[in-house]
N, C-alpha and C positions, 0 to 999 in steps of 0.2 A: 709119657706122664703127661705129653699134653687130654691124650683121650681118657685118661681116667679119671683127668680133675673137669672135663668138660661131663663125663657121663653121671660125676658126681652131682655136677650144681643141678643136672638138667634132673637125674634123680630126687631133689634136693627142692626142688619148683615141681614137681609131680608131689611129691608129700604135701608139699603149703598150700596147695589146688586141692587135694582132701581135706586137708584139715578145715578150710576156710568152708568146705562146703560142711563138713559134722558141724563148724562152730554156729554156721549159718542157725542150725536147729536147736543152739540151746538159748539161752535164754541171758539177757543182755541187759536189761531195763530193771526199774526200780519199782516196779506196778505190783501189789500185793498181791498175792496167789492166795486160793485156797485154800483152805487145811480142816480136815474132818470133815467137810462137808457146808463150811461156814466159810463167807469171803466178807472179811470186816474192811468197810470203808469206810469207817468214823471218824478215822487219823488220816485219811489223804485227801489231799487238799485237790485233785483231781475232778472231784464227783460234779456232774454238770457240765464241766469244762475240757475234758480230757478224753478221748477214748481209749477203755480199757479192756483187754484179754482174759476171759471169762475161764482160766487156766488153774490146774492144781490137782484140789484131792476132792472129786465130787461123791455123792453117796449114790453106790448102784445094788442097783435092787432085779438081781436078775434073773427070769419067768416070770415078770411081775411086770404090769402095766398100768401105774399109778398114776395121779394126777394131781392129787392136796395131800396136803398132811394128815387129814383123817386116818386114810385109809393107807399110809405110810407106817403111821403109830400102830395100826392092830398087826400089821403084817410081819415078816421075821425083821431080820437085822439084814442093814443094809453093808455093805464091805465098801473101801475104799477104793475107787478107781483114779487115777491118775490121766487127766482131759487140758490136751488130747493127746491121742492114742488110739492102740488098738485093745480090742474088749476081747481078744482070744482064751486070755489065761482067768476070766473074770465069768465063764457062763457054764460053768462045771461039767460040760462033755455032754448036756443036752441033747447036740444030736450028733453028726458023723464026723461033722467039721468043725472044728475048734473056733469058727468064729461063725458059724451058722447059731441063730438065735434070736431072743427077744429082752429086752430088759428097760429100765426106767432108770435114767441118771438123775439127779436131785441137788438144788446148790441155793441153800440161802445167803440172801445178801444184806447185810447189815448196813444201811447211810449212817442213821446218827440223826443228829442235829443237821447235817446238809444236804436235806430230801431234796433230788430232783424233784421235776413236774413230770417231762416229757422225755422218753426214752427209748432210744432205736438200737434193737438186735441187730446184729448181719450173722448170718449163719451160712458157712461157705462148704463145708462139703462133712456132710453125717453120712453117714453109708449104711442102710441104705434107704430105708422108710423109717420116716419119722414124726411126729407130733410135737410140738411146744406150745407150753403152759405157763403161765404164769400164774402164782395165786390162785388154781383150778381151772383159769379162763384161759381157750387155747387163741392164739396168735400169730401162727405160721405152722406149715405142714409142709411134706413134698412124698409124694406116692400114698400106697391105704398101707395101716399095718392090723398084723390082728396078733393072735397068742396062738397062729398057725397057719399053714398054708392059704386056706379055704380064700380071704379076704384081703392075703397081704398081694402088694400090688411095689415093686422098688423101682424107685425112681430120685437122680438127685440131681435137687436145680437151686444154686445160691438166689436167694433171698435175704429181705429186709425187713424184720417187724417192728411195730411199734406199741407203744405202752404207755397208758398213764399212771406215774406214782401216787400212791395216793399214803402209803403208810411209810413206816423207817425201816421197814425190810419187807424183803419181797420170796416167795419160793418158786425156782426155777425147776419145773419137770421133763423134762426131755425124756420124751416114749420111742425109742428106737427097735425097728425089726430088720434081720438081714438076712435070708434064704437065697442071697445071689455071688457075693462075695465068699470066695473060700478064703483067702486070706487074711482081712480082712474086716473089721465090722465098728461099730460104733462112732464119737463123736471123734472125726480125724483129723478135723482143726479147727481151733478152737473157738468160739460163738466171741462178738465183739461187742462191747457196751459201751453206748456213749451217746451225746447229742445227734441229734439226726442230721443237721447242717452236718457238723464233723464225717460221720459218718457213711453219709453220700459223697462228702468230695472224697473220702479217699478211695471210696468204692469206683467213683467217677475216674478216677486217675489211673489205678491200677488196672479197669476196664480199658481205658484210652490208649495205657503202654502195651497192657495185653493186644488191643486191636492191630496197634503200631508192628508191633513184633509180629505178628502171623501176617500184617501187608507186605512188612522188611523180606520177609521168608517167600513170600509167592514172588515176591519180584525179582528175587535170585534163582528161582524155580524157573521163571519164565527165559530171565536171559540165559540160562547155562542150555537149559532147550534150543534158543533158538543159534548159539553157539554149537552144538550139538547138528544144526540142520549145514553151519558150516563146513564142521572140520569130525565125522562119524567115528572117526577111529580114535578119540582122545579122551574118553568115557565119561563127558559132558552130560548125556543122558544120567546116569547115576546119583550124579548132582544135581540134576534138577530134580529125578524121582526124590531124591533125600533131605530138600527143600520144599518142594510140596508136600510131602509129607510131616514133614515138623510143622506145617504150616497147620494141617487137619490136624493132626494130633495135639497143639496150642488150643482146638477150638474146639475141643471137647474136654479140656481141663479148665483151674481157675474159675474165669467168667461164664465159660461156658457158651463160646458166642453164636457156636453153630445153632442150639437151640433158639436164639432169637431167632435162626430162622423157618429152624423146623419145631415150633415148642413141643409138639404131639410127637416129639422124638422115644420111640421105649428105649427103656434101661440097657434091655439086652444089646439093639443094635450101638449105645455110645459104646458098650465094653467092646463089643467086638472093631467098632474103628480105634478105638486107639489099641487093641492089640495089634489089627494089622497094621496098624499105624508105626508102633514100635518095632516089627520085625522086619517092617520095610526098611526102616530109615538105617538100622545094623547092615542087612545086606545092603543095601548103597551104599554105604561107606565103604564097605567093604570088597565090594564090585570096585567101583573107582581105585579103588587102592591098589587093586590085582590089577586093574588094564594099566593105570601109572608105572607099576612094580612088577609086571609079569614075570621075570627072571625070576623074583625074589620070594613070591606068592606059591606056596605051595598046591598044585591042582588039585590031589587028595584033601585037602584041608577046602579048600575054594567047593569041591563038590559036597561033600558031607554038609556043612552049612544050607547049602542052596536046597540039599535034600530033606533034612532038620527043621529049616525056615516054611519049607512044603507043607512038609508033615503038620507043622505048627500051626498054617494056615487055613488047614483044610478043619484039622481040627476045631480049630474056632469059630468054624464055619456050620460047623454039623452041630456039633458038641452043643447042648444049652451053658448056659452062664454058669450055672453053680458048677456044672463039672470040669468046663476048660479053663476058669479060674483055677484049678489044682495045677493045672500047668504050667503057672507061674512060679514055683522055686527053680524047674527043673529050666526053664527058659533064661532066666537068670542066670542059671552056671553058665547057658550056653556063649548068654552074651559076653557075661564074663571075660569066657574061654575067649573068645574074639577080640573084647580087647584088648587083653594081654599081647595078644598074636600079632594086632594091627600094632602096639607102642615097639613089639620087640621088631618088627618089616622097619620102621620108621627109624628105631634106634641104630641098626645097621647100616640103614641109610648114612646115617652123619657121618660115619667114619671116612666118603669120600668127598668129606670137607668143602661140599656145597650148601651154599649160603642158601639155595633154593629148599634142599631138606631140611633146614630149622628149622624154617617157616612152617613146613609139614608136619614138625612134630612139634609143636607150640597149638597148633591146628587138634592134631589127635589129643593132646593133653587135655587141651580144654572140652572135646567129646568127651572122653572118657570121665570127667570128672561133672559135667551134667549128667550124664548117664547115672551114674554114683548115684545124686542128688536125685533123680526122677528115682530109682528103686529106695530110696529111703522113704518119699513121699506114697511110692503104690504101694510099700506095706504097713501103713500109718505111721509111720518112726518119724515121722517130721511134717512143716508146713511147706505149699509151692509161694516161694517167696520171690521177689526182684532179681536177688540174687543168682533164680536159673533162668531168665530171661536173659540176664549179663549177658551168661558163659552163653549162652546159645547166638547170642548177638554178635560176640567176643568170636566164636568159633566161624561164624558166618564170614565175617569181616577179614579173619587170619584165613580162611578156607581162598574168599576174592584174592586178597594180598599175593595168595601164590600162583592162583592164576596171570594177574595180573601181570606177576616176576616173572611167571614163563614166559608169557607176551611179547615182555619188555626183552629180553633174551633172544628170542628170535626176531622182531623189529630189530635187533642191533646189528643179528648178523645179516640178516637182508636188506638191510642201511646201505652198508659197503658196496655190495652188489649193486644197488641201485644208483650208489652214487655213480659208481665206475658206469655204469651204462647209461645214465646222464652226463657224464664227461664225453662216450664215444657219440651220443646224438647229438650234443651241441655242437661235437667237431666237425661232425657232417652237417648240422643245419647254418651253424655260420661259416664252414667253406662254401656250399652250394649258397647262402646270401652275400658269399664275399664274389663270388663268379659270373650271380645277377646284374650286381651292384657294377661289375667290371665290362658287362655286356651293354650296358646303358648309351656308354658312351660311346664306341662304335655305331649302336642302331642310331643314337639321336644323330648322328653326322650323315646317316645314309639318308634317312630321311631328311635331313636339311639338306643336303645336295639335292633329292630329286624334287622337292618342292619349289629350290628355287629355278632347276633347271625349266621346271613346269610351268613358273607364272613368269621366269622372267625372259624367254625366249617365244619369239608371237610367230616366226618362221616353222614351228615343230610339224608334221604331219599327224593325222589322227592315230596310225597305229603306234609314233613316238608318245604322243600324247598317250595312247590307252598302256602305253607298257612302263611312262611315269607313273602312273596311277596305280600299277598292278607294284608296283616296287614300294611306293610308301603305305597300300595297300597291306603286303607284305610286314614291310618294317611295323607298321602300328601291331599290329598284330601279334610279332616278335617281342614287341613291348611288352604287351599284354599278358603275352607268356613267361616273359622274366615275372611281371610282377604277379603271376601268379605261382609262380616259383618262392618269390619271399614270403606273400601269405602263408603260402604251404608249408614253409619252416615255421612260419612263426605259430602257426597253429598246430604243429609237432611239439613244439619248445616250451607258450606258456598261454596258446591260445588266441583268439582275437577278442578284442575290447572293441565292444557297438556304443556308443552314441547313440541314443535313441532318444527321439521325441515324433511330434506328430507329424507326417509326409502324405502330401497332396499326390495320390498315384496317377490320376490323369496324368499331370504335370511330367511325372519322370517318364512315365511311359512314352508318354511323345517325343520328350528329349534323348530318350535312348534309343528310338525311330529315326526319329530327325537325324540322329549320328550315323547309324550306320545302314544309313539309305547311302551313302557313299561305297557302305561295299562292293554293293551292287552295281556291275558292269552292264549289265544290261535290262531291257526292259521283258522280261520271263518273267520273275518275281516281283509279284506287290507288295508292300507292305502297307498292312491298312488299320489303323487306330479307330475302334467303335466305341471307347468306353468312357460314360458318360460323363462330361466334367459336375453333378451333384452329389458325390461319392462321399461318406467321409472319411475323415480321415485314416491312416495306419500308423500305426506304432512300428518304427523302424531306425535304421539307420541310413542316411541319406546315399552315403558312399558306397555301403557295400549293396543298397537296394537297387543300385544303380548297377555294382558289376554283376550280380545277379541277374537283371534285367538282359544287360547286357550280355552274358554267357547263356542266356538262354535262346536268345533272339540268332544267334550269331550261329547256334548248334542246328537252329531251324533251318537257317541258310544252307548252310552245309548239307544240308537233306534234303531239301527241296532243289529240286531242277528245274522245275518249270511249276510255276502256279501263285499263289496268295498266301502271307503269313497273317493272318488276323486275329489282335487281340479284343479280349472282352473283358469284363469285371464287375462282380456283382456283391451284396451281402449278402450271406446266408448263416444264421446263429452265431452273429458278432464276430463275423470271422469274413476277412475281404477275399472272394475266388475268383482269382484272375484265372485267364485261360487263352496260349497260345495255339492257337489251332493251323495246322499245317494242312495242307490241301494242293494236289495237284500229283503230276508227273514227279515219280520217283519214290511217292509215300506208299506205303505195301505193308503187311502183318508184321515186316520182319525192320520195319525200320522200328518199333516203338520198341517191343525187343532191343534192338540197337541203342534206343537212348534210357530205357533202363539201367544197361551195361556201363554206359556211360556219366550218368549222373550215379550209379554205384546205391540202386535201390534194393539189392540182392541183399538177403540175410546177411547181417553185420560179422557171423561169426565165419563164413564161407567167401567174406567179401576181401579182394585181394588191394593192395597200395596202388595207387594211382598212376601211369605212364605214358607218354606222349599228349597224343590229343586228349587224353581221358581226365589231362588235371584239373583243367579249369572249368568241368562238370561236376568234379569231386568240391573244390571247392565250393560250389554254387551249394550243392545240397550241402556240404559245412554250415555253409552260411545261412542256410534255410531253415537249419535247427537250432543255431544261435539264435534266432529272431520267433523261437517258438514256431516255425509254419512246417506244412507240409507239402511236400512235391510229389507228383504221380503220373502215369503215362497211358493214357487207352487209346485203345484205337477204335475211332467214329462210323463216318458212314466210310463207303469205300473211298480209298485212295485221301485219307484224313488220318491225322493223329492228334491228339489232344494233349499240350503239355498243362496237368494242371497246379497251380500254387497256390494256396494256401495261407494268408498273413493276419496275425491281429490285429481286430480296430482300437482306435483308442476309444474304449468304450467310457470312461472316466467323464470324455471330453461331450459325449452326447448328451449326459444328463442334464435336462433344462436351455437346451439348446437348439433355436428354431431350426426350421426346413434350411437349408442349403447355409447355417452359420453356425460354428464353434464358437467353444467360450474359451479365454487364453489357454496355454499352455505352460506352465513351469518345469522348464525340461531338465533334467537331468545330468546334462549336458554342459560343459562349459567351451565355448566356443572361440572365444578369444582369452588370450594366454595372458588376463591379468590376474592379481592380486586378490584374493579372497572375494571372490563370484563375483570379477569387473570392477572390483577398488580400484581405483590409479592410486600410485604411490605416493605418497606426502612428499616429497620431494620436488614433483613437479607440480603442485596444486599453485603453486604460487607465481608463476608465466605460465605466459600460453605461447604455443612452438613460435611463433613467427608475428613479430610484429609489424602489421602492414598495412594500409588503411585498405587494400585490393581488395582483403578478405573483412575488414569490419563488418560485423552481423550477418555476414552470408544465410542465406535461405536453402536448406539443406531436408529435401524430403527421405524419410524410411521407407522403404516398401518389404515389410515381413512380418511373418507371424510367429517369430520364437520371441516370448518374450523374455529369456533372456537374454537374447545377443539385441534385444529392443535396447534393453537396460542399459545393459553396456558401452553400446554407440551413444547414447543420450548423456551419458556420464560423460566419455571423453569429448564428445562435441561441446561438451558446455566449458570444457576447460580453455577452449580455443574461442567462446563466448557467438557457437553458431547459433540461430535461429531453428530449430528442429520441430520438422511435423511427421507425426507417422500414421502410418496409417497400414493396415492388413492385407487388404486386398488387392489384385492386379488393376481392378476394375476402378477400383475406389481410388486408387492413385491415376488412372488418366483421367476421370472424371476432375480429384482435384485441381490439375494443373492446368485444366481451364481456368482455372479462380485464380491459383497462385500466378500471377505472369511475373514474382520475381524470382522463382525459383535458382539458385546458383547449379544447386546439385540432386542429381539424384540417386541414392543409395538401393537399389531391390538385392533381395534373396534370390535365387535361382527357381529354387521352390517355392511355390503358394499355394494357397487352396480354390483357389478358382482357377488360374491359369500360371505357366512357368512364366519366367524368368526373364526369359529370352523373348517369350512374346509380347511382354509386356514394353523390353527395348523396339521390338521393332514398331509399336503402338507410338511409342514416342516418336519415332526417327520419324515418322509420316507426317509428325508437324512441327521437330525443333531438326537444325542438322548438331554434330555431332558439339559443334563448336557454341551455339548459342543454348544448347543443356544439354553436361556431360552428365553419363553414366558410368557407376561404378558397379560394379557385378558381384556381389558374395557368393560363391558355391562353395560346396564342402567333397566335392569329390575330386581325385586327383587328376584324371586323366590328361595326357599332355593337350587330344585333340580338343580341349574345352577351350583353349584360347582360339582357336578358328572359329568355333561356334560364336563366341562371344563376339569376336569380333564385325564377323559375319549378321549379327543379332544390332550391330550399331553400337556397342558397350565401346566406354572410350578406354575401359582398364575393367580389370578383373581378379577378385584377391581369392585363393584359397585358405578354406577354413581348416584348421585354428591359426589365425595371422597373428602377426605379433603388431601391439599395438602403435608402436613409435612410426611402423611402417603404415598402417594404415592414417594414422595421423598426417603424415607427408604426403602421399598421395590423394587425399584429400583437400589437402590446403595447395598442391600444384593445380587441380583440376578447378576449383573453383579461383584462382587464378587466370587460369587461362579464360575461365569461362569472363570474367569482369574484364579480360584486357582485351579479347576479343570486343563485349557491349561494348567497350568505350572505343576500341576504333570502329564498329560501325555506327557508333552516333555521330561520331567528329566527323566521319565523310559524308553523314546525311545530313549533317552540318553544314558543311563544306561546301555541298551538292546544294543544296538549297540556298545558299546564300549567293552565288554566283549564277549569270546569267546568260546565257547561250548569246554571244554577239551578233548572230547573223537576228535575233528575236528584239535586243534593243535597236542594233542599224535600222530596220524596219519598221519598227516602231518612230524611231525619232524621225527616218522620213515622210512617216505619213503624218507626222505634228508638222512639219516642215511643208508640206503641200496642202493642207487645208489652213493655215494660218492666211494663207492670202484668198481662197478660195472660201472657205467657211472655218471662217473665225471662229463662231460657236460649236462647231461638231470638234473644233484643235481643242476648245477650253477642255470640253467634256471627256477626250481624249486625253487630257494631259492630267484631267482630273482623276479620270479610272488608272489612267501609268500610275498616279503616284500612289493609289491607294493598292495595289500590286506591289509595288517596290515596298514598302510599307507593309504591308501582311508575308510580304517572302521574307523581308529580314527580323520580323517578329518573331520566326521562330525560335524554340526555346531547348533546343538536346537534350534537356532533361524530362521534358516530360513525355508521355507517353501518348498521349492525350491530350487535346482541344478542342476546345467548345466547334459547335457544327456553325454554327455562324459566322466566324472566323473562316473556316474553309469553303463556307459559301461566297462571303463576298470576293475572297481570293478568285474562286471558278468564275463569279460574276464580269472581276475586272479583266481577268484573260479575256472572256470570252466577248466582252464588247470591246478589247482591241482588237481581236482578230475580227472581228464584225466588219468595223471598222477599213481594216485592210484587203478584206476580201467582197467587203457589201453582199449583194445579191447571192452571191454561193452560197455562203453561208447564213442558217437559220438557226436558231434553237429555242427551245422553250421549257422552263424551270418551272416546276410542280411540287411547292411543296403542303403537302397534304396534313399535316401534323405542326408541333410547337417544335421550336429549336432547341429547346434543352434538354439537351443529350453532346457528348461528346464523339468526336471519330479520331482516330487515327491521325496525326499531319501526314498532310501531301498523300491522300488518299482519292480524292474523286479529282483534284487538279490534272494528275499524270493522266488519268483515265479518259480524263475531256481531250485534253491535248493529245492524247494518242490517237482517241476519236477523229479531233479534226487533220491532224497531218494525212495519217498513216490510213485512214476511213475516208470520210468526208473530200478531202481537199485531192486525192488518186482519180477522182472522177469528176470525168469533162464537166457535167453542169453541177456540178457541188453536190450540196447535200443539205439534211436536216439532221440535228442534236436535239436527242430531249433526255431532259433528267430528271425524273419521279421519284418526291421521299414522301413517304408513308408506312405509318403505325399500324404492324398487324398483330395483333394478341401482344406479346412481351418484346416484339421484336419491334425495332426500326430497320426499312427496306429502302433501300437506295439503286436506281437503276441508273445507269447511263447508257441510251441506245442510238444508235446514230443507221445510216442508211445509205454506208461507203461500202466502201468493195470485198469488206469479208473480210476472214484471213481464211490460210489454206488449211483445207478438211486434215494436211497428214501434221499441222502444229497442234500438239496436246495443248492445256487449260494451263498449264505448270511451268511452258519454255519460258526462253528466256527472248523477250521477243526485244523489236530494235529501244535502242536507249533512248528515254525521252528526256525531258527538260529537268536537267538536275541527274540525270542517268539513274532514274526509277525506272525499273523498269515494272511490268507484270509480275513475276517472279518473285519480287523483293515483296512488294504489296499483296501477296497471297500470301508470301511464309508471316506476314508480321500479322496479319487477321488471322491465320491457326493459331501463331504463337499468344494473340493474345485472347481468341474468342473460342478457339477451336474448331474451326471452320474458316475456309480460303473464300477467295473469290468463284460465281457461278459464271460463266463463259458460253454464252450462245451466238453460235457464228453459223453462216453459206456464206462463200463466197458470190459474191455481185449482189449479195441482199441486204449483208448489214453484219454490224454486232453489239450483241446486249451483254454488261454485264452488271452483273447483281453484285450488291454488298447487305451481310444482315450482318444489324448491331444489336446484342443482347442490353435489353433496359438496366437490367439489374447491374448490369456491369460500364452501360455509357449514359446514364441516367443521373443531372445534375443534380448536388444537393440545393435545399434550399440557403444554405449560406453563403454560395456561390454568388459573388457581384460581376464577374467579368472582369 
């Protein structure tokens, strides 16, 4: 019962579609029609405002070609022909075909009082040649016609003609001749009359819709053609053939878009294309059905259709149009049988109850309905309307939905298998990740014990040290292997996300080589870095780039027994070309093949999964591909192999940048875990991290070229009211430190444009100790040995990005407090040491005063005065001032020398030459300790005493001060920066040298020879020590 109801409903739907096609050809409007050759528009209110079809009963004069009423009145009586329609029954069998012949259509239009001025006439389809005349004047034509075949030339081309209406009625004559189409002729589609703007508008809308339909079919044809390339056994090629032929068929009917491309296209060619496309459409649809339902399609029927279709196509190609069109009824009968057979096949499939077969049935019902409509038009019994194109589009959508339904069914079947495979793979990845994480703890313990033993016990032999270093090296290697296993699991499961930004390649390579040197236990292999510093940045993930370079260099170390490993780089075609050149013993032609195998550079189809030592280089290759890079291996000269690495450079950063400098990079990565691109939680903006005067307005220098990290750091540090200075290059930071005497902390990015962060740390430590200027190193690499590298470079602390913002603030606070506390202690010690006077100096001076009081009271008075000056200048010291006027320091020196001169008399002579103005500053206790050191440890150790010379002069933009003596000199083995014997107040040469470096960037220059004396030179830049005009002393 259910099947009967279903078939009844489907049959009703099919009949409804057929009825809709037939009804579309019937009249449903209230426009007037012609009666007995006259169209009366005098009572129609649409004259000049609407478009009207000139249909109804026209006068028809067979075998006559008349152009005006005078000729028509003198000729035979006319017949009444229904327009539009086929004229087969109107030609009185003048030729062997009922549709062959010629004649004249006539229609009189009466306008009455509402007479329009300019009217347009749209001529869609008159078969096969015609002339359009109004009141005896020709306004349009298509082809060439004659009363015979001598001058006849068939052509069908739609057009629009215009004429001026000057009378209350017009006579329209249409001369028609047809000797091409054997089944239909005459005015097949009604001529339309109306205002020019409305006619053009409707024509353009219809043409646009028709063009969109053609494009729609072409897209579908190409789409199913691509599907056929992926799956050649599903019949998609027939659907592609069907849609492409449908597009071509629609281009030669209606607006006839093909004529726009080929205006001179012969009429025979148009008919041939139309016929071949009609045959191909039917055969293509049937073959698609035969492939999909091979078991239900009769093979004999399929072969018969292919034979008949081929014969029909051959006849169309060989025979003239007048003969080939006679086969149209035969082909329509074949087409009708094929459509019935297709519907029977799909109806039989409906019994299975499969939803897919229902969509298939709907599709073929639409296909059969539009085929019926096309047949009516072909025989001249109807017009080509939008309903035809709507059905074609509906059929295309239904077929596409059928394909999508089939695709999703297959997708759902595969999805279950895919989920199961993913579950198994995820279990494997999780198992491997879990084992790897569990291995980290014992590895760290092993490395820690070996490192502790290596650095704590000084009685180890060289062999024991070598063994411990080997253990730590193996531990680090195993640790990296564990990290590679975890990366491999991530790569297989979800891929590795990259955080790319511009990276300075020379700095990264230099740091990798520096870290890798610890793996070389002998001098047999030399690592050389020849990459210039001026190269442009590359686009890469800093951590992964380090992993790539470390893997390649370690592999080169494994394959090189003795020789050199050199790195070179250059820019070629907007890419950075890096070469790792292996030269030496053990490098053969097989080495390149081994590297190719280890890097998995073979064909991906034959590439095996990585194993044991090949895992690291497999990840290297995968990471290089993620960076859109290339890796290659080539054999160079004898005993030489070159590993090539090509990476993209930051091209957008080079536009408008000068040599050696690059504009800001607004990266696509967030290296600090902050909300909304580094914006800090509103709850934390209301108060600082720690209320303490030790960190109030601390001066922090940020050295980074990552604009995003800079913005985040500035926002964070502003919360604690720090003063922040930002520079983007290491050399600029070193230069800036010479001017920023009050810097409390330096935050350094490990990779910079011109040098590495480790090099910046080393340069800072040449002038500042770790207590005088703390350094926080920020790195994006997660290797465990970075802590050792950072500590050896002089960094107080380091953080691995991405960092947690609260941890960063706490670490900055701790380092700032450390610096402030140590600085305050140093200032207190300096003040205390300056305030105290050694007892023996005090006793000697007082004894000298007592001795002079009896014999030389004048000298006693002078000595007492200078001693008072000395005490006053000593107690005048202010620990909060890093600089004091030079005049004050000079008074202290003169007072000291005067006292010592009175004590030692002729054993001490001195000369002070000041050859410049005294308007400059100097660090306190700079010259006096040097003078005291020269007197006590230089001159007084000579048997006959000596001479001291102090010179002050200006040279260019600097003040030069020399303290020179001819004493015993310094030992040759004592370096200039070594701690000399403590002087007055405990101020040694090393302390003075360090203070000078902190303030001005360079320290004391000491020149000494044993037995000849010592010269100490001080250089003071005027830009830093010059006294301002407002200074009053």
